[in-house]
Each structure stands twice: as structure tokens, then as C-alpha cells.
C-alpha positions in Angstrom: 10.7 -63.2 -2.2 13.9 -61.5 -3.4 11.9 -59.7 -6.1 9.5 -58.4 -3.6 12.3 -57.2 -1.3 14.0 -55.5 -4.3 10.8 -53.8 -5.3 10.3 -52.4 -1.7 13.9 -51.1 -1.7 13.4 -49.3 -5.1 10.1 -47.9 -3.9 11.7 -46.6 -0.8 14.5 -45.0 -2.8 12.0 -43.3 -5.1 10.1 -41.8 -2.2 13.3 -40.6 -0.6 14.4 -39.1 -3.8 11.1 -37.1 -4.1 11.5 -35.9 -0.6 15.0 -34.7 -1.3 13.8 -32.8 -4.4 11.0 -31.1 -2.5 13.3 -30.1 0.3 15.8 -28.7 -2.2 13.1 -26.5 -3.8 12.7 -24.6 -0.5 16.4 -24.6 0.2 17.4 -23.4 -3.3 14.9 -20.6 -3.2 16.3 -19.5 0.2 19.9 -19.7 -1.0 19.2 -17.6 -4.1 17.6 -14.8 -2.0 20.1 -14.9 0.9 23.0 -14.7 -1.6 21.7 -11.4 -3.1 23.2 -8.3 -1.4 20.5 -6.2 -3.0 17.4 -6.6 -5.2 14.7 -4.7 -7.0 11.1 -6.0 -7.5 8.0 -4.9 -9.4 4.6 -6.4 -9.1 1.0 -6.1 -8.3 -0.7 -6.8 -4.9 -4.4 -7.4 -4.3 -5.8 -7.1 -0.8 -9.2 -8.7 -0.4 -11.7 -7.3 2.2 -14.8 -9.3 2.2 -16.2 -9.0 -1.4 -14.0 -6.0 -2.3 -10.5 -6.1 -3.9 -8.0 -3.3 -3.6 -5.1 -3.4 -6.0 -1.6 -1.8 -5.6 1.3 -1.3 -7.9 4.3 -2.3 -5.9 8.0 -1.5 -6.3 10.6 -2.8 -3.8 14.2 -1.9 -3.5 16.5 -3.6 -0.9 20.2 -3.3 0.0 22.1 -4.7 2.8 22.0 -3.9 5.6 18.4 -3.1 6.4 17.8 -0.5 3.6 14.3 -0.8 2.2 12.2 1.3 -0.1 8.7 0.1 -0.8 6.5 2.2 -3.2 2.8 1.4 -2.9 0.4 3.0 -5.4 -3.3 2.3 -5.0 -4.6 2.2 -8.6 -8.1 3.2 -7.5 -7.1 6.8 -6.8 -3.4 6.8 -7.7 -2.6 7.5 -4.0 1.1 6.7 -3.3 2.9 5.9 -0.1 6.5 5.0 0.3 7.8 2.9 3.2 11.5 3.8 3.7 13.9 2.1 6.1 17.5 3.2 6.6 19.9 3.7 9.5 17.9 6.7 10.8 14.7 4.8 11.2 11.4 3.8 9.4 9.4 6.4 7.5 6.0 6.3 5.8 6.2 9.1 3.2 2.9 10.4 1.7 3.8 12.6 -1.3 0.3 13.9 -1.8 0.5 15.6 1.6 4.2 16.3 1.5 4.5 14.6 4.9 6.6 11.8 6.4 5.8 9.8 9.5 8.9 8.6 11.4 8.8 5.4 13.5 11.2 3.6 15.8 10.1 0.2 14.6 11.4 -3.3 13.9 9.6 -3.2 10.5 9.9 -5.3 8.4 11.1 -8.0 10.8 8.1 -7.9 13.2 5.7 -9.5 10.8 5.3 -11.2 7.4 5.6 -9.0 4.3 4.2 -10.5 1.1 6.3 -8.3 -1.2 9.7 -8.7 0.5 11.8 -11.7 -0.6 13.7 -11.9 2.7 10.4 -12.1 4.6 9.3 -15.1 2.5 12.6 -16.8 3.3 12.2 -16.0 7.0 8.7 -17.5 7.1 10.0 -20.7 5.4 12.8 -20.9 7.9 10.5 -20.5 10.9 8.1 -23.2 9.8 9.4 -26.7 10.5 6.2 -28.2 9.0 6.3 -26.3 5.7 5.1 -28.2 2.7 6.6 -28.5 -0.7 4.7 -29.6 -3.7 6.1 -30.2 -7.2 3.8 -28.9 -10.0 3.9 -28.8 -13.7 5.3 -25.3 -13.7 7.7 -25.6 -10.8 7.0 -25.8 -7.0 4.5 -24.5 -4.4 5.9 -23.9 -0.9 3.3 -23.6 1.9 4.2 -22.1 5.2 2.7 -20.3 8.2 2.7 -16.5 8.3 3.0 -14.0 11.1 0.5 -11.1 10.8 -0.1 -10.0 14.5 -2.5 -7.3 13.3 -4.6 -9.6 11.2 -5.0 -13.0 13.0 -7.2 -14.5 10.2 -4.1 -14.7 7.9 -2.6 -18.1 8.7 -0.7 -19.6 5.7 0.9 -18.5 2.4 1.6 -20.3 -0.8 4.8 -19.4 -2.6 4.8 -20.4 -6.2 8.2 -20.9 -7.8 9.1 -21.7 -11.4 11.6 -24.5 -12.3 14.5 -22.1 -11.7 13.3 -21.5 -8.1 12.3 -17.9 -8.9 9.1 -16.7 -7.1 6.2 -15.8 -9.4 3.3 -15.5 -7.0 2.5 -15.5 -3.3 -1.0 -16.1 -2.0 -1.9 -15.5 1.7 -5.0 -17.4 2.9 -7.2 -17.7 5.9 -8.2 -20.8 7.8 -10.8 -21.7 5.2 -8.1 -21.4 2.5 -9.7 -18.2 1.1 -7.3 -15.8 -0.6 -6.8 -12.6 1.4 -3.7 -11.2 -0.2 -2.2 -12.0 -3.6 1.2 -10.7 -4.8 2.2 -11.3 -8.4 5.9 -10.6 -9.2 6.4 -9.1 -12.7 10.1 -8.3 -12.4 12.9 -9.4 -10.0 16.5 -8.2 -10.3 18.8 -9.8 -7.7 21.8 -7.8 -8.9 20.5 -4.3 -8.6 22.8 -1.4 -7.8 21.7 1.8 -6.1 23.3 5.2 -5.6 24.7 6.1 -2.3 21.8 8.5 -1.5 19.1 6.2 -2.9 17.8 5.2 0.6 18.0 8.7 2.2 14.8 10.5 3.1 15.9 13.9 1.6 16.7 12.3 -1.8 13.3 10.6 -1.8 11.5 13.9 -1.0 13.4 15.6 -3.8 12.5 12.8 -6.2 8.8 13.0 -5.3 8.8 16.8 -5.6 10.4 16.5 -9.1 7.7 14.0 -10.1 5.0 16.3 -8.7 6.4 19.3 -10.7 6.7 17.2 -13.8 3.1 16.1 -13.5 2.0 19.7 -12.9 3.9 21.0 -15.9 2.5 18.3 -18.1 -1.0 19.2 -17.1 -0.3 22.9 -17.6 1.2 22.4 -21.0 -1.7 20.2 -22.0 -4.1 22.9 -21.0 -2.0 25.6 -22.6 -2.0 23.7 -25.9 -5.7 23.0 -25.7 -6.4 26.7 -25.1 -4.0 27.7 -28.0 -5.8 25.4 -30.4 -9.1 26.8 -29.3 -7.9 30.4 -29.8 -6.3 29.5 -33.2 -9.6 27.9 -34.4 -11.5 30.9 -33.1 -9.2 33.4 -34.9 -9.3 31.4 -38.1 -13.1 31.5 -38.1 -13.4 35.2 -37.2 -13.2 37.7 -40.0 -14.6 40.8 -38.3 -14.6 42.5 -34.9 -11.2 41.1 -34.1 -10.4 43.7 -31.5 -13.7 43.1 -29.7 -13.2 39.3 -29.8 -9.7 39.7 -28.3 -11.0 42.0 -25.7 -13.8 39.6 -24.9 -11.3 36.7 -24.7 -9.1 38.8 -22.3 -12.0 39.5 -20.1 -13.1 35.9 -20.1 -9.5 34.8 -19.2 -9.4 37.3 -16.3 -12.7 36.1 -15.0 -11.6 32.5 -15.4 -8.4 33.2 -13.6 -10.2 35.0 -10.7 -12.7 32.1 -10.6 -9.9 29.6 -10.4 -8.1 31.5 -7.7 -11.3 31.7 -5.7 -11.7 27.9 -6.1 -8.2 27.3 -4.9 -8.7 29.4 -1.8 -11.8 27.6 -0.8 -11.5 25.5 2.3 -11.8 21.7 2.0 -14.9 20.1 3.2 -16.1 16.6 4.1 -18.6 16.0 1.4 -19.8 12.5 2.5 -19.9 11.1 6.0 -18.3 7.6 6.0 -19.7 5.3 8.6 -18.1 2.0 9.6 -19.9 -1.1 8.3 -18.9 -3.1 11.4 -20.0 -2.3 14.9 -19.4 -4.4 18.0 -22.4 -5.9 19.6 -24.7 -3.5 21.5 -22.8 -0.5 20.2 -24.6 2.4 18.4 -24.0 5.9 17.0 -24.8 8.4 19.7 -23.9 11.7 18.1 -22.0 13.4 15.3 -20.5 16.8 15.2 -18.8 18.9 12.4 -16.2 21.5 13.4 -14.6 24.0 11.0 -10.8 24.0 11.2 -8.0 26.1 9.6 -7.6 23.4 7.0 -11.2 22.5 6.5 -13.5 20.4 8.6 -13.4 17.8 11.4 -16.2 15.3 11.8 -16.5 13.5 15.2 -18.7 10.4 15.4 -19.3 9.1 18.9 -20.4 5.5 19.4 -21.8 4.4 22.7 -22.9 1.1 24.3 -21.0 -2.0 25.5 -17.9 -1.2 23.3 -17.7 2.6 22.9 -15.3 4.3 20.5 -14.9 7.5 18.6 -14.3 7.9 14.8 -12.8 11.2 13.7 -12.6 12.2 10.0 -10.6 15.4 9.2 -9.7 17.0 5.9 -5.9 17.3 5.3 -3.9 19.8 3.2 -0.6 19.7 1.3 2.3 21.1 3.3 4.4 23.7 1.5 7.5 22.5 3.4 8.0 18.8 3.9 6.9 17.9 7.4 8.3 15.0 9.4 6.0 13.8 12.2 7.4 11.5 14.9 4.9 8.6 15.3 4.4 5.9 17.9 2.9 2.6 16.8 3.4 0.0 14.2 2.7 0.0 10.4 -0.3 -2.0 9.2 -1.9 -2.6 5.8 -5.5 -1.6 5.8 -7.6 -2.2 2.6 -6.7 0.9 0.7 -3.8 2.4 2.5 -1.0 2.0 5.1 -2.1 2.9 8.6 -0.7 3.1 12.1 -1.9 0.9 15.0 -1.5 1.5 18.7 -3.0 -0.2 21.8 -6.0 2.1 21.7 -6.1 3.7 18.3 -5.8 3.3 14.5 -4.9 6.2 12.2 -4.7 6.4 8.4 -5.1 8.7 5.4 -7.5 8.0 2.5 -8.8 10.1 -0.4 -7.8 13.5 1.2 -9.2 12.7 4.7 -7.4 11.6 7.8 -9.1 9.0 10.0 -8.8 8.1 13.7 -10.5 5.3 15.5 -10.0 5.6 19.2 -11.2 3.6 22.1 -10.3 2.7 25.7 -12.5 -0.4 25.6 -11.9 -2.1 22.2 -9.1 -4.5 21.7 -6.6 -3.9 18.9 -8.3 -6.6 16.8 -11.7 -4.9 17.2 -10.2 -1.4 16.4 -8.7 -2.8 13.2 -12.0 -4.5 12.3 -13.8 -1.2 12.6 -11.1 0.5 10.5 -11.1 -2.1 7.8 -14.9 -1.8 7.5 -14.6 1.9 6.5 -14.4 1.8 2.7 -14.1 5.1 0.8 -12.9 4.0 -2.7 -14.4 2.3 -5.7 -13.1 -1.2 -5.8 -13.3 -4.2 -8.1 -15.5 -7.2 -7.3 
């Protein structure tokens, strides 16, 4: 009898010990992040939309208090957007348009953010029923998530190594299907940033320098290519040198004129993009194309039980950086960052600005329509 009683006590101690270790995994991870006054993260994020996967290169910089800089580059088209938060507010900077959209928003504290370490800690803290599992490689922490603009996202699995460093986060739906996957390739919890690092003006200057550098690289490459072609031509030419030079000059002038003409052409909407999702008893009633100063505007009107309007409009690069006050909240669509309001969703993709507007549709339905509009090649 004494042996049985001793065995029960030992078993109870072992179970209690395992429970303590599991609790410590969550606590140790949280302590590690909360202790850091700044951090820098690099990784890759996949967003799954039905059978399509959109992949982003992600770079995150954080500094107390509430300074954030999140660089998101869609690898399908190299489209880059930067979410910046500082004491002045929240901005979404779109370098390809030379525009910034300014929000008065609680971002990133108003919903879960898979690429922000503090957000992961906050989700763990808010879930009293979080689960901790010890694995061969470390630990898996499972908690509820808060995505008010995407209700099907319910849980996340945070995978840690033996040193309580996060390696991967997977956000799943009710059927445990992966909807978002974030892989962390680099984490520096002792990062230092310049005083101006989180200022909008410095960000704009940096992006303009990158744009100029990219332009110069392409120009030099084209120049070298043309030089090589001309050198080869001159080496192979033994006679009529003056005529050849004259002909090359004329060709260059024609080519320059042609290029200038191409640059001055107004942008057009080459392909009409229709939503793949329509609410029940809703149909396309009409479509109209209007020429604008910057290109074209396409208006698709849907009628029926759940009427809405889809507007697609070409956009142009601003010579001077433009800051646009914006009302609404940030939301991740499949291939870009958008803005959601009570009766509209607005986003940019592949040189076109999109609006979905309705007085009848709920926010969830508006977002479902928006997410069904796919304009980029994606992986399967």
C-alpha cells in the first residue's frame, strides 16, 4: 500500500513538473520580448486566399514607445508598402506612387499582427486558455487571435526553439487550415536606431534615394549595353563609317522621340478585373469607362439584393510627395495593405486603385468581395 501511495505521489510530481515547464515556455518568451526596448526582424510572410498564396518579404523595426516601421514587399510584383507609426500618427507609405496615407489609428494595438513580437505576447497574455506543447525542437504555444476584419482567423501557433526564440507563427481557421504563415529569419533584440529613423521625412528621403539608385543602375546597364553594341558594330565596320555614324545618330534620335512619346502616353486599364465572389442574388448591371487626367476610371455597378459599386482607376507617380489624410483602419488583403471603413474598402495593386463601396453590404461582405479580386500571379 505504501508503494502504491509513493508511486501516486511521484506521478503527481512529474505531472506538476511538466505543467510548470510548459507554463515557463510562454512566460520566458514573453519576458524576453518585454525586456527588449527595441528590436529588428526579418522574415517571410505567406497569406493564403483559397488556393492562392501571396508571399511578402517582411522587415520590422520597433523602438519604445510606439515607434514602428514595417516594410512589406510583395515578391510577385516587387510592390512595396511601409507602415510607419510615430508620435505624429500612423502612415502607410507607397513609394511606387510617392504617396503617404495618414491615419489616426490605434494600430497595431487594435488587432493581432503576426510579424510583431509584442503583438504575439499580447495575444498570449489575453488568452487564459492558451496551450503549451513541448516538442523535439522546442515549444509550440497556441492562443486565440484578434482579427476583427477577418473573422475566420481564430488561433495561432507560435513555434519557439529551446532558447524561447520565435521561429515561426501560423494563423489558422476553425478547421485548422493555415491562413497566414510567418517565418522569422532574423531577430535582433538589441537594435539601435538613429534619432530620425522613425520620421516620415527621413523615410521618404530613403525611398527616393533607393528609387534614384535603381534608376541609375538601369540607366548604366542600358548605357553599357549600347556602348558594347556600338563598339562591336564599329569593329566590324571597315567602310562608310560616316554614313553608319549618321545612321546611328538618326536611329538614336528616333528612338529617343519614340521613348518620349511612350512616356507621355496616358495609362489605361488593359484588363477589367471582376470579383470572383458575389453576394446571393447580386449581378453586374453596367460598366462604364471614363477618361481622366491620369488615365482611366472604370465603374462597375452591381445590382440586386446586395448592391455595390466597384471602381478601378489608374494611378500615377507624384512628383512631390503627397500626404493624404485617411479615415478607416488598416487591413491586410491578399496582395496589398488596404483601408476599410463601414461602407467601403480601398487599396492599390499593380498600378490601379480599387474601391468597393456599398450602403447595403456589411464590412465582412465588403472585404470578401475585395479579397476575391486577384490581379497578380500567385503560387499554388
